[in-house]
C-alpha positions, -999 to +999 in steps of 0.1 A: -696-087-716-688-054-733-661-031-719-654+006-721-618+014-714-594+043-710-558+041-721-531+066-714-503+070-739-469+067-723-455+087-753-477+118-754-496+114-720-530+117-737-560+096-730-579+074-754-613+057-747-630+029-766-652-001-762-648-038-770-661-073-762-625-086-756-606-062-735-573-081-734-571-085-771-580-049-778-554-037-754-528-059-771-539-046-805-534-010-794-499-017-781-489-037-812-499-008-834-528-026-851-553+001-843-549+028-869-560+058-848-536+050-819-506+033-836-485+065-835-492+070-798-481+037-783-472+023-758-503+025-737-513+018-701-548+007-693-559+031-665-597+024-663-624+001-675-661-007-669-680-039-679-716-040-692-740-068-702-754-049-731-735-034-760-758-003-762-750+005-725-713+003-733-714+024-764-735+051-746-710+052-718-681+054-743-698+084-759-702+100-725-665+096-716-656+114-748-675+146-737-662+172-713-685+159-686-670+124-691-634+138-689-643+156-657-658+124-643-625+105-650-605+133-634-627+129-602-627+091-602-590+088-610-580+118-588-552+099-570-539+084-603-535+118-618-522+133-586-494+107-584-484+115-620-474+150-608-451+137-580 
């Protein structure tokens, strides 16, 4: 399986999306500071993921989530999550 995931930084509240074939290990790596691009933004919470059978499908979805359309999709799908952050 291949996973796309969205993390939210507890430190700066920003989102990060990526893809992997081992979601648990990748999440652990992010929180241990072993991923160069996110090490200064940890700790993270995993707020969303999807699973795919084919790597090409996962990478295409990851690219979509990094666009404005993708960010809008996440805001709609995670509406209650983001709403509860404001409370």
